[in-house]
DSSP file (Angstrom, degrees, kcal/mol; ACC not computed):
  #  RESIDUE AA STRUCTURE BP1 BP2  ACC     N-H-->O    O-->H-N    N-H-->O    O-->H-N    TCO  KAPPA ALPHA  PHI   PSI    X-CA   Y-CA   Z-CA
    1    1 A X     >        0   0    0      0, 0.0     4,-2.2     0, 0.0     5,-0.2   0.000 360.0 360.0 360.0 -42.9    0.0    0.0    0.0
    2    2 A X  H  >  +     0   0    0      1,-0.2     4,-2.7     2,-0.2     5,-0.2   0.891 360.0  53.2 -62.9 -38.3    2.8    2.4    0.9
    3    3 A X  H  > S+     0   0    0      2,-0.2     4,-2.3     1,-0.2    -1,-0.2   0.883 108.2  50.3 -64.5 -37.5    4.5    1.7   -2.5
    4    4 A X  H  > S+     0   0    0      2,-0.2     4,-2.3     1,-0.2    -2,-0.2   0.917 112.3  46.3 -66.7 -43.2    1.3    2.5   -4.3
    5    5 A X  H  X S+     0   0    0     -4,-2.2     4,-2.7     2,-0.2    -2,-0.2   0.917 113.1  50.0 -64.7 -43.0    0.9    5.8   -2.5
    6    6 A X  H  X S+     0   0    0     -4,-2.7     4,-2.3     1,-0.2    -2,-0.2   0.899 110.7  49.9 -62.6 -40.1    4.5    6.6   -3.1
    7    7 A X  H  X S+     0   0    0     -4,-2.3     4,-2.5     2,-0.2    -1,-0.2   0.905 111.3  48.7 -65.1 -41.5    4.2    5.8   -6.8
    8    8 A X  H  X S+     0   0    0     -4,-2.3     4,-2.7     2,-0.2    -2,-0.2   0.913 112.1  48.4 -64.5 -43.3    1.1    8.0   -7.1
    9    9 A X  H  X S+     0   0    0     -4,-2.7     4,-2.4     2,-0.2    -2,-0.2   0.896 112.2  49.3 -63.6 -39.8    2.8   10.9   -5.3
   10   10 A X  H  X S+     0   0    0     -4,-2.3     4,-2.1     2,-0.2    -2,-0.2   0.909 112.3  47.8 -65.2 -42.8    5.8   10.5   -7.6
   11   11 A X  H  X S+     0   0    0     -4,-2.5     4,-2.2     2,-0.2    -2,-0.2   0.910 112.1  49.8 -64.4 -42.7    3.6   10.5  -10.7
   12   12 A X  H  X S+     0   0    0     -4,-2.7     4,-2.7     1,-0.2     5,-0.3   0.915 111.2  49.1 -62.0 -43.6    1.7   13.5   -9.5
   13   13 A X  H  X S+     0   0    0     -4,-2.4     4,-1.9     1,-0.2    -1,-0.2   0.883 110.6  50.7 -64.3 -38.3    5.0   15.4   -8.8
   14   14 A X  H  X S+     0   0    0     -4,-2.1     4,-0.8     2,-0.2    -1,-0.2   0.910 113.5  44.6 -66.5 -41.7    6.3   14.5  -12.3
   15   15 A X  H  <>S+     0   0    0     -4,-2.2     5,-0.6     1,-0.2     6,-0.5   0.931 116.5  44.4 -69.4 -46.0    3.2   15.7  -14.0
   16   16 A X  H ><5S+     0   0    0     -4,-2.7     3,-0.7     1,-0.2     5,-0.2   0.815 112.5  51.3 -72.6 -28.7    2.8   18.9  -12.1
   17   17 A X  H 3<5S+     0   0    0     -4,-1.9    -1,-0.2    -5,-0.3    -2,-0.2   0.669  96.2  70.3 -81.3 -14.9    6.5   19.8  -12.3
   18   18 A X  T 3<5S-     0   0    0     -4,-0.8    -1,-0.2    -3,-0.5    -2,-0.2   0.653 103.0-126.8 -76.6 -13.1    6.6   19.4  -16.1
   19   19 A X  T < 5S+     0   0    0     -3,-0.7    -3,-0.1    -4,-0.4    -2,-0.1   0.387  88.1  95.0  88.3  -5.2    4.5   22.5  -16.5
   20   20 A X      < +     0   0    0     -5,-0.6    11,-0.7     1,-0.1    12,-0.2   0.414  69.0  69.8-101.5   3.2    1.8   20.9  -18.7
   21   21 A X  S    S+     0   0    0     -6,-0.5     7,-2.7     1,-0.3     2,-0.4   0.816 110.2  20.7 -85.5 -32.9   -0.6   20.1  -15.8
   22   22 A X  E    S+A   27   0A   0      5,-0.3     2,-0.3    -6,-0.2    -1,-0.3  -0.986  70.3 159.5-142.8 125.1   -1.6   23.7  -15.1
   23   23 A X  E >   +A   26   0A   0      3,-2.7     3,-1.6    -2,-0.4    10,-0.1  -0.995  64.2   0.7-150.2 140.0   -1.3   26.7  -17.4
   24   24 A X  T 3  S-     0   0    0     -2,-0.3    65,-0.1     1,-0.3     3,-0.1   0.839 129.6 -55.0  52.0  37.9   -2.9   30.1  -17.7
   25   25 A X  T 3  S+     0   0    0      1,-0.2     2,-0.3    66,-0.0    -1,-0.3   0.673 120.1  98.1  74.9  17.8   -5.0   29.4  -14.6
   26   26 A X  E <  S-A   23   0A   0     -3,-1.6    -3,-2.7    65,-0.0     2,-0.4  -0.938  83.4 -99.8-135.4 155.1   -6.5   26.2  -16.0
   27   27 A X  E     -A   22   0A   0     -2,-0.3     2,-0.3    -5,-0.2    -5,-0.3  -0.642  41.4-175.1 -71.3 130.0   -5.9   22.5  -15.8
   28   28 A X    >   +     0   0    0     -7,-2.7     3,-0.7    -2,-0.4    -6,-0.1  -0.654  20.7 158.8-135.7  75.0   -4.0   21.7  -19.0
   29   29 A X  T 3  S+     0   0    0     -2,-0.3    -1,-0.1     1,-0.2    -7,-0.1   0.793  78.6  51.0 -70.6 -28.1   -3.4   18.0  -19.4
   30   30 A X  T 3  S-     0   0    0     -9,-0.1    -1,-0.2    96,-0.0    -9,-0.1   0.516 108.4-119.2 -89.0  -5.0   -2.8   18.3  -23.2
   31   31 A X    <>  +     0   0    0     -3,-0.7     4,-2.1   -11,-0.7     5,-0.2   0.746  64.7 144.0  75.5  22.8   -0.2   21.0  -22.9
   32   32 A X  H  >  +     0   0    0      1,-0.2     4,-2.3     2,-0.2     5,-0.1   0.870  69.4  53.1 -63.1 -37.4   -2.3   23.5  -25.0
   33   33 A X  H  > S+     0   0    0      2,-0.2     4,-2.5     1,-0.2    -1,-0.2   0.898 109.0  48.2 -65.4 -40.7   -1.2   26.4  -22.9
   34   34 A X  H  > S+     0   0    0      2,-0.2     4,-2.3     1,-0.2    -1,-0.2   0.900 112.3  48.9 -66.7 -40.4    2.5   25.6  -23.4
   35   35 A X  H  X S+     0   0    0     -4,-2.1     4,-2.2     2,-0.2    -2,-0.2   0.868 110.6  51.5 -68.1 -35.2    2.0   25.2  -27.2
   36   36 A X  H  X S+     0   0    0     -4,-2.3     4,-2.9     2,-0.2     5,-0.3   0.946 109.1  50.4 -62.6 -47.5    0.1   28.5  -27.2
   37   37 A X  H  X S+     0   0    0     -4,-2.5     4,-2.0     1,-0.2     5,-0.3   0.915 111.5  48.4 -56.4 -44.5    3.0   30.2  -25.4
   38   38 A X  H  X S+     0   0    0     -4,-2.3     4,-2.2     2,-0.2    -1,-0.2   0.910 113.6  47.8 -61.7 -42.2    5.4   28.8  -27.9
   39   39 A X  H  X S+     0   0    0     -4,-2.2     4,-2.7     2,-0.2     5,-0.2   0.944 113.7  43.0 -67.7 -50.1    3.3   29.9  -30.9
   40   40 A X  H  X S+     0   0    0     -4,-2.9     4,-2.4     1,-0.2    -1,-0.2   0.890 116.7  48.3 -66.8 -36.4    2.6   33.5  -29.8
   41   41 A X  H  X S+     0   0    0     -4,-2.0     4,-2.4    -5,-0.3    -1,-0.2   0.913 112.6  48.1 -69.5 -41.2    6.2   34.0  -28.7
   42   42 A X  H  X S+     0   0    0     -4,-2.2     4,-2.5    -5,-0.3    -2,-0.2   0.942 113.4  47.7 -62.3 -47.3    7.6   32.5  -32.0
   43   43 A X  H  X S+     0   0    0     -4,-2.7     4,-2.4     1,-0.2     5,-0.2   0.936 113.3  47.5 -59.6 -47.7    5.3   34.7  -34.1
   44   44 A X  H  X S+     0   0    0     -4,-2.4     4,-2.6     1,-0.2    -1,-0.2   0.898 112.6  48.6 -63.7 -41.4    6.1   37.9  -32.2
   45   45 A X  H  X S+     0   0    0     -4,-2.4     4,-2.1     2,-0.2    -1,-0.2   0.905 111.0  50.6 -65.9 -40.3    9.9   37.2  -32.3
   46   46 A X  H  <>S+     0   0    0     -4,-2.5     5,-2.8     2,-0.2     4,-0.4   0.912 113.0  45.7 -64.3 -41.6    9.7   36.5  -36.1
   47   47 A X  H ><5S+     0   0    0     -4,-2.4     3,-1.3     3,-0.2    -2,-0.2   0.936 110.8  53.9 -63.8 -45.9    7.8   39.8  -36.7
   48   48 A X  H 3<5S+     0   0    0     -4,-2.6    31,-0.7     1,-0.3    -2,-0.2   0.869 113.0  42.4 -57.3 -39.3   10.2   41.7  -34.5
   49   49 A X  T 3<5S-     0   0    0     -4,-2.1    -1,-0.3    -5,-0.1    -2,-0.2   0.411 116.0-112.5 -91.2   2.0   13.2   40.4  -36.5
   50   50 A X  T < 5 +     0   0    0     -3,-1.3     2,-1.2    -4,-0.4     3,-0.2   0.727  69.7 140.7  78.3  22.2   11.5   41.0  -39.8
   51   51 A X     >< +     0   0    0     -5,-2.8     4,-1.4    -6,-0.2     3,-0.5  -0.513  15.0 157.7 -94.6  65.7   11.2   37.3  -40.8
   52   52 A X  H  >  +     0   0    0     -2,-1.2     4,-1.7     1,-0.2     3,-0.3   0.886  67.5  55.1 -59.8 -43.3    7.7   37.6  -42.3
   53   53 A X  H  4 S+     0   0    0      1,-0.3     4,-0.5    -3,-0.2    -1,-0.2   0.835 108.9  48.0 -64.3 -31.4    8.0   34.5  -44.5
   54   54 A X  H  4 S+     0   0    0     -3,-0.5     3,-0.3     1,-0.2    -1,-0.3   0.781 112.1  50.1 -77.0 -26.4    8.8   32.3  -41.5
   55   55 A X  H >< S+     0   0    0     -4,-1.4     3,-1.7    -3,-0.3     4,-0.4   0.727  90.1  83.0 -80.9 -22.8    5.9   33.8  -39.5
   56   56 A X  G >< S+     0   0    0     -4,-1.7     3,-1.9     1,-0.3    -1,-0.2   0.839  81.2  59.8 -55.5 -41.7    3.3   33.3  -42.3
   57   57 A X  G 3  S+     0   0    0     -4,-0.5    -1,-0.3     1,-0.3    -2,-0.1   0.747 101.4  57.0 -61.1 -20.1    2.6   29.6  -41.5
   58   58 A X  G <  S+     0   0    0     -3,-1.7    75,-2.7    -4,-0.2     2,-0.3   0.574  90.2  93.0 -84.2  -9.2    1.4   30.7  -38.0
   59   59 A X  B <  S-b  133   0B   0     -3,-1.9    75,-0.2    -4,-0.4     5,-0.1  -0.638  90.3-100.1 -87.1 141.2   -1.2   33.1  -39.5
   60   60 A X    >>  -     0   0    0     73,-2.9     3,-2.1    -2,-0.3     4,-0.8  -0.273  34.2-115.3 -57.4 143.8   -4.7   31.9  -40.1
   61   61 A X  G >4 S+     0   0    0      1,-0.3     3,-0.9     2,-0.2     4,-0.4   0.854 114.2  52.5 -52.0 -42.9   -5.4   30.8  -43.7
   62   62 A X  G 34 S+     0   0    0      1,-0.2    -1,-0.3     2,-0.1     4,-0.2   0.537 113.2  45.5 -75.4  -4.6   -7.9   33.6  -44.4
   63   63 A X  G <> S+     0   0    0     -3,-2.1     4,-2.4    70,-0.1    -1,-0.2   0.444  85.0  92.5-112.2  -4.9   -5.5   36.3  -43.1
   64   64 A X  H <X S+     0   0    0     -3,-0.9     4,-2.7    -4,-0.8     5,-0.2   0.901  84.3  49.5 -64.8 -43.8   -2.3   35.3  -44.9
   65   65 A X  H  > S+     0   0    0     -4,-0.4     4,-2.3     1,-0.2    -1,-0.2   0.925 114.2  45.9 -61.7 -43.7   -2.6   37.4  -48.0
   66   66 A X  H  > S+     0   0    0      2,-0.2     4,-2.4     1,-0.2    -1,-0.2   0.890 112.4  52.0 -65.3 -39.0   -3.4   40.5  -45.9
   67   67 A X  H  X S+     0   0    0     -4,-2.4     4,-2.6     2,-0.2    -2,-0.2   0.938 110.7  46.8 -62.4 -47.6   -0.5   39.7  -43.5
   68   68 A X  H  X S+     0   0    0     -4,-2.7     4,-2.0     1,-0.2    -2,-0.2   0.909 112.5  50.3 -62.4 -42.7    2.0   39.3  -46.4
   69   69 A X  H  X S+     0   0    0     -4,-2.3     4,-1.3    -5,-0.2    -1,-0.2   0.910 111.9  47.8 -62.4 -42.5    0.8   42.6  -48.0
   70   70 A X  H  X S+     0   0    0     -4,-2.4     4,-0.8     1,-0.2     3,-0.4   0.922 110.1  51.8 -64.2 -44.0    1.2   44.4  -44.6
   71   71 A X  H >< S+     0   0    0     -4,-2.6     3,-0.7     1,-0.2    -1,-0.2   0.858 105.1  56.0 -63.5 -35.3    4.6   43.1  -44.0
   72   72 A X  H >< S+     0   0    0     -4,-2.0     3,-1.0     1,-0.2    -1,-0.2   0.847 104.2  53.9 -65.8 -32.5    5.8   44.2  -47.5
   73   73 A X  H 3< S+     0   0    0     -4,-1.3     3,-0.3    -3,-0.4    -1,-0.2   0.687 103.0  58.6 -73.9 -16.6    4.8   47.8  -46.7
   74   74 A X  T X<  +     0   0    0     -4,-0.8     3,-1.7    -3,-0.7    -1,-0.2   0.050  68.3 122.4 -98.5  25.0    6.9   47.6  -43.5
   75   75 A X  T <  S+     0   0    0     -3,-1.0    -1,-0.2     1,-0.3    -2,-0.1   0.798  75.4  43.5 -60.2 -33.0   10.1   46.9  -45.4
   76   76 A X  T 3  S+     0   0    0     -3,-0.3    31,-3.1     2,-0.0     2,-0.4   0.180  95.0 101.1-100.4  18.7   12.0   49.9  -44.1
   77   77 A X  E <   -C  106   0B   0     -3,-1.7     2,-0.5    29,-0.2    29,-0.2  -0.858  52.4-164.3-104.0 135.5   10.8   49.5  -40.5
   78   78 A X  E     -C  105   0B   0     27,-2.8    27,-2.4    -2,-0.4     2,-0.4  -0.982  11.0-146.0-118.2 126.4   13.0   47.9  -37.8
   79   79 A X  E     -C  104   0B   0    -31,-0.7    25,-0.3    -2,-0.5     3,-0.1  -0.764  15.5-178.4 -89.9 135.0   11.4   46.8  -34.6
   80   80 A X  E     +     0   0B   0     23,-2.7     2,-0.3    -2,-0.4    24,-0.2   0.683  60.6   1.2-106.8 -23.5   13.7   47.2  -31.5
   81   81 A X  E     -C  103   0B   0     22,-1.4    22,-2.4     2,-0.0     2,-0.3  -0.990  52.4-162.6-160.5 158.8   11.6   45.8  -28.7
   82   82 A X  E     -C  102   0B   0     -2,-0.3     2,-0.3    20,-0.2    20,-0.2  -0.991   5.1-174.0-147.3 152.5    8.3   44.1  -27.7
   83   83 A X  E     -C  101   0B   0     18,-1.6    18,-3.0    -2,-0.3     2,-0.5  -0.992  29.5-117.6-147.7 136.8    6.4   43.6  -24.5
   84   84 A X  E     +C  100   0B   0     -2,-0.3    16,-0.2    16,-0.2     3,-0.1  -0.645  33.6 170.4 -74.9 122.4    3.3   41.7  -23.7
   85   85 A X  E     +     0   0B   0     14,-3.2     2,-0.4    -2,-0.5    15,-0.2   0.808  66.8  14.7 -99.1 -42.2    0.6   44.1  -22.4
   86   86 A X  E     +C   99   0B   0     13,-1.5    13,-2.4     2,-0.0    -1,-0.4  -0.998  57.5 175.5-137.6 137.3   -2.5   41.9  -22.3
   87   87 A X  E     +C   98   0B   0     -2,-0.4     2,-0.5    11,-0.2    11,-0.2  -0.875   5.0 171.8-144.5 112.5   -2.9   38.1  -22.5
   88   88 A X  E     -C   97   0B   0      9,-2.9     9,-2.9    -2,-0.3     2,-0.5  -0.978  10.1-168.6-122.3 119.4   -6.2   36.5  -22.1
   89   89 A X  E     -C   96   0B   0     -2,-0.5     7,-0.2     7,-0.2     3,-0.1  -0.937  24.4-124.3-109.6 124.3   -6.6   32.7  -22.7
   90   90 A X    >   -     0   0    0      5,-2.5     3,-2.2    -2,-0.5     4,-0.1  -0.283  34.7 -92.3 -65.6 147.0  -10.2   31.4  -22.9
   91   91 A X  T 3  S+     0   0    0      1,-0.3     3,-0.4     2,-0.1    -1,-0.1  -0.380 117.5  27.1 -55.6 133.7  -11.2   28.6  -20.6
   92   92 A X  T 3  S-     0   0    0      1,-0.2    -1,-0.3   -65,-0.1    -2,-0.1   0.431 117.0 -98.8  88.6  -0.2  -10.7   25.3  -22.5
   93   93 A X  S <  S+     0   0    0     -3,-2.2    -1,-0.2     2,-0.1    -2,-0.1   0.878  84.5 130.7  56.0  43.8   -7.9   26.8  -24.6
   94   94 A X  S    S+     0   0    0     -3,-0.4    29,-2.5     1,-0.3     2,-0.3   0.831  73.3   3.3 -90.7 -38.8  -10.0   27.5  -27.6
   95   95 A X  E     - D   0 122B   0     27,-0.2    -5,-2.5    -4,-0.1     2,-0.3  -0.918  60.5-164.5-141.3 165.9   -9.0   31.1  -28.2
   96   96 A X  E     -CD  89 121B   0     25,-2.1    25,-3.2    -2,-0.3     2,-0.4  -0.988   9.4-149.6-151.9 151.0   -6.6   33.7  -26.9
   97   97 A X  E     +CD  88 120B   0     -9,-2.9    -9,-2.9    -2,-0.3     2,-0.4  -0.991  19.4 178.0-126.1 126.2   -6.2   37.4  -27.1
   98   98 A X  E     -CD  87 119B   0     21,-3.0    21,-3.4    -2,-0.4     2,-0.5  -0.984  14.5-162.7-130.7 138.0   -2.8   39.1  -26.9
   99   99 A X  E     -CD  86 118B   0    -13,-2.4   -14,-3.2    -2,-0.4   -13,-1.5  -0.985  12.1-169.2-121.6 122.4   -1.7   42.7  -27.2
  100  100 A X  E     -CD  84 117B   0     17,-2.7    17,-3.4    -2,-0.5     2,-0.7  -0.929  16.6-140.6-113.4 128.1    2.0   43.3  -27.8
  101  101 A X  E     -CD  83 116B   0    -18,-3.0   -18,-1.6    -2,-0.5     2,-0.4  -0.808  24.0-165.0 -87.1 119.7    3.6   46.8  -27.6
  102  102 A X  E     -CD  82 115B   0     13,-3.2    13,-2.3    -2,-0.7     2,-0.4  -0.852   7.1-165.4-104.4 139.7    6.1   47.1  -30.3
  103  103 A X  E     +CD  81 114B   0    -22,-2.4   -23,-2.7    -2,-0.4   -22,-1.4  -0.953  26.5 132.2-119.4 145.5    8.8   49.8  -30.5
  104  104 A X  E     -CD  79 113B   0      9,-2.1     9,-2.2    -2,-0.4     2,-0.3  -0.935  36.7-124.7-167.6-170.3   10.7   50.5  -33.6
  105  105 A X  E     -CD  78 112B   0    -27,-2.4   -27,-2.8    -2,-0.3     2,-0.5  -0.986  26.3-108.4-151.9 158.0   12.1   53.1  -36.1
  106  106 A X  E  >  -C   77   0B   0      5,-2.1     4,-2.8    -2,-0.3     5,-0.4  -0.802  28.5-141.9 -88.4 126.0   12.0   53.9  -39.7
  107  107 A X  T  4 S+     0   0    0    -31,-3.1    -1,-0.1    -2,-0.5   -30,-0.1   0.873  95.0  49.0 -58.7 -42.1   15.5   53.2  -41.2
  108  108 A X  T  4 S+     0   0    0    -32,-0.3    -1,-0.2     1,-0.2   -31,-0.1   0.871 128.2  20.4 -70.1 -36.7   15.6   56.2  -43.6
  109  109 A X  T  4 S-     0   0    0     -3,-0.2    -2,-0.2     2,-0.1    -1,-0.2   0.583  90.0-133.4-109.7 -12.9   14.6   58.8  -41.1
  110  110 A X     <  +     0   0    0     -4,-2.8     2,-0.3     1,-0.2    -3,-0.1   0.685  49.4 157.0  62.4  20.2   15.4   57.2  -37.7
  111  111 A X        -     0   0    0     -5,-0.4    -5,-2.1    36,-0.1    -1,-0.2  -0.615  32.3-141.5 -74.9 132.4   12.0   58.3  -36.5
  112  112 A X  E     +D  105   0B   0     -2,-0.3     2,-0.3    -7,-0.2    -7,-0.3  -0.542  21.5 178.9 -94.7 160.5   10.8   56.1  -33.6
  113  113 A X  E     -D  104   0B   0     -9,-2.2    -9,-2.1    -2,-0.2     2,-0.4  -0.975  17.9-153.0-152.1 162.5    7.4   54.8  -32.8
  114  114 A X  E     +D  103   0B   0     -2,-0.3     2,-0.3   -11,-0.2   -11,-0.2  -0.992  27.1 156.5-138.9 134.7    5.5   52.7  -30.4
  115  115 A X  E     -D  102   0B   0    -13,-2.3   -13,-3.2    -2,-0.4     2,-0.5  -0.954  38.8-106.9-153.4 167.3    2.3   50.8  -31.2
  116  116 A X  E     -D  101   0B   0     -2,-0.3     2,-0.6   -15,-0.2    24,-0.4  -0.899  19.7-157.0-107.6 125.6    0.1   47.9  -30.2
  117  117 A X  E     -D  100   0B   0    -17,-3.4   -17,-2.7    -2,-0.5     2,-0.5  -0.901  14.9-150.2 -97.9 117.9    0.0   44.7  -32.3
  118  118 A X  E     -DE  99 136B   0     18,-1.7    18,-2.8    -2,-0.6     2,-0.5  -0.774  12.2-169.9 -92.8 130.5   -3.3   42.8  -31.5
  119  119 A X  E     -DE  98 135B   0    -21,-3.4   -21,-3.0    -2,-0.5     2,-0.6  -0.973   7.7-169.8-123.2 117.4   -3.1   39.1  -31.9
  120  120 A X  E     -DE  97 134B   0     14,-1.4    14,-2.4    -2,-0.5     2,-0.3  -0.942  17.3-161.6-105.4 119.1   -6.3   37.0  -31.8
  121  121 A X  E     -DE  96 133B   0    -25,-3.2   -25,-2.1    -2,-0.6     2,-0.4  -0.768  10.6-170.2-105.6 143.5   -5.4   33.3  -31.6
  122  122 A X  E     -DE  95 132B   0     10,-2.6    10,-2.5    -2,-0.3     2,-0.7  -0.984  24.5-127.7-128.8 143.4   -7.5   30.2  -32.4
  123  123 A X  E     - E   0 131B   0    -29,-2.5     8,-0.3    -2,-0.4     3,-0.1  -0.820  24.8-176.0 -90.8 116.6   -6.7   26.6  -31.7
  124  124 A X  E     +     0   0B   0      6,-2.4     2,-0.5    -2,-0.7    -1,-0.2   0.730  69.8  38.5 -88.7 -23.8   -7.2   24.8  -35.0
  125  125 A X  E  >> - E   0 130B   0      5,-1.1     4,-1.6     1,-0.1     5,-0.7  -0.955  61.5-164.2-133.0 113.5   -6.5   21.3  -33.9
  126  126 A X  T  45S+     0   0    0     -2,-0.5    -1,-0.1     2,-0.2   -94,-0.1   0.831  90.5  46.6 -66.7 -32.6   -7.8   20.1  -30.5
  127  127 A X  T  45S+     0   0    0      1,-0.2    -1,-0.2     2,-0.0    -2,-0.0   0.950 124.5  28.5 -77.3 -49.3   -5.6   17.0  -30.4
  128  128 A X  T  45S-     0   0    0      2,-0.1    -2,-0.2   -93,-0.0    -1,-0.2   0.546  99.8-132.2 -89.1  -7.3   -2.2   18.5  -31.5
  129  129 A X  T  <5 +     0   0    0     -4,-1.6     2,-0.3     1,-0.2    -3,-0.2   0.894  37.0 177.8  57.5  44.2   -3.1   22.0  -30.0
  130  130 A X  E   < - E   0 125B   0     -5,-0.7    -6,-2.4    -7,-0.0    -5,-1.1  -0.624  11.6-155.8 -77.4 136.9   -2.0   23.8  -33.2
  131  131 A X  E     - E   0 123B   0     -2,-0.3     2,-0.3    -8,-0.3    -8,-0.2  -0.902  10.9-169.9-117.5 143.0   -2.6   27.6  -32.9
  132  132 A X  E     - E   0 122B   0    -10,-2.5   -10,-2.6    -2,-0.4     2,-0.3  -0.980  14.8-137.8-130.9 145.5   -3.1   30.2  -35.6
  133  133 A X  E     -bE  59 121B   0    -75,-2.7   -73,-2.9    -2,-0.3     2,-0.5  -0.750  11.2-158.8-106.7 148.1   -3.1   34.0  -35.3
  134  134 A X  E     - E   0 120B   0    -14,-2.4   -14,-1.4    -2,-0.3     2,-0.1  -0.860  29.9-160.3-117.6  90.6   -5.3   36.7  -36.8
  135  135 A X  E     - E   0 119B   0     -2,-0.5     2,-0.5   -16,-0.2   -16,-0.2  -0.438  12.1-155.3 -79.1 147.0   -3.0   39.7  -36.4
  136  136 A X  E     + E   0 118B   0    -18,-2.8   -18,-1.7    -2,-0.1     3,-0.3  -0.939  15.4 174.4-121.9 105.9   -4.3   43.3  -36.5
  137  137 A X     >  +     0   0    0     -2,-0.5     4,-3.0     1,-0.2     5,-0.3   0.204  45.7 113.1 -94.5  14.0   -1.6   45.7  -37.5
  138  138 A X  H  > S+     0   0    0      1,-0.2     4,-2.1     2,-0.2    -1,-0.2   0.917  80.3  43.2 -54.9 -49.6   -3.9   48.8  -37.6
  139  139 A X  H  > S+     0   0    0    -23,-0.4     4,-2.2    -3,-0.3    -1,-0.2   0.872 114.7  51.2 -65.0 -37.4   -2.3   50.5  -34.7
  140  140 A X  H  > S+     0   0    0    -24,-0.4     4,-2.1    -4,-0.2    -2,-0.2   0.949 112.0  44.3 -66.7 -49.7    1.2   49.7  -35.9
  141  141 A X  H  X S+     0   0    0     -4,-3.0     4,-2.3     1,-0.2    -1,-0.2   0.862 113.7  51.9 -65.7 -34.5    0.6   51.0  -39.5
  142  142 A X  H  X S+     0   0    0     -4,-2.1     4,-1.7    -5,-0.3    -1,-0.2   0.912 109.6  49.1 -66.0 -42.5   -1.1   54.2  -38.1
  143  143 A X  H  X S+     0   0    0     -4,-2.2     4,-0.6     1,-0.2    -2,-0.2   0.884 113.3  47.0 -64.4 -38.7    1.8   54.9  -35.7
  144  144 A X  H >< S+     0   0    0     -4,-2.1     3,-1.0     1,-0.2    -2,-0.2   0.910 110.8  51.4 -69.4 -41.7    4.3   54.5  -38.6
  145  145 A X  H 3< S+     0   0    0     -4,-2.3    -2,-0.2     1,-0.2    -1,-0.2   0.812 103.3  59.9 -64.9 -30.3    2.2   56.7  -40.9
  146  146 A X  H 3<        0   0    0     -4,-1.7    -1,-0.2     1,-0.2    -2,-0.2   0.696 360.0 360.0 -72.0 -18.2    2.1   59.4  -38.3
  147  147 A X    <<        0   0    0     -3,-1.0    -1,-0.2    -4,-0.6    -2,-0.2   0.434 360.0 360.0 -94.1 360.0    5.9   59.7  -38.3
């Protein structure tokens, strides 16, 4: 009996210490929260470094053409920093809303700007926990146009 209790406690400790048992204030046995974290961070870093083509597969299918067109207009923009301002993950890990503050400058004029990139995420595959983003660059393009 003691061995069974010890085994259960060891298994519980292994699951809870791996980080996939509890995420974003929810029980997360499938690791959806961790996969979401990986996806939004990867997308944001790729945008920040100007690797649009590598970020495109993370964009929802119906948003890809608009994303590519927007990224082409930002060719002379360099992003210098980003910070998560808002992160709301829906119960059950179906959707998430993230607001990222981006800072950057225009290469030709060295004019700086700060704007918010809104990311609405959807989980496309419940089993594999694949996430796709619907980015809204409205604030970013407006801030750049104002400079």
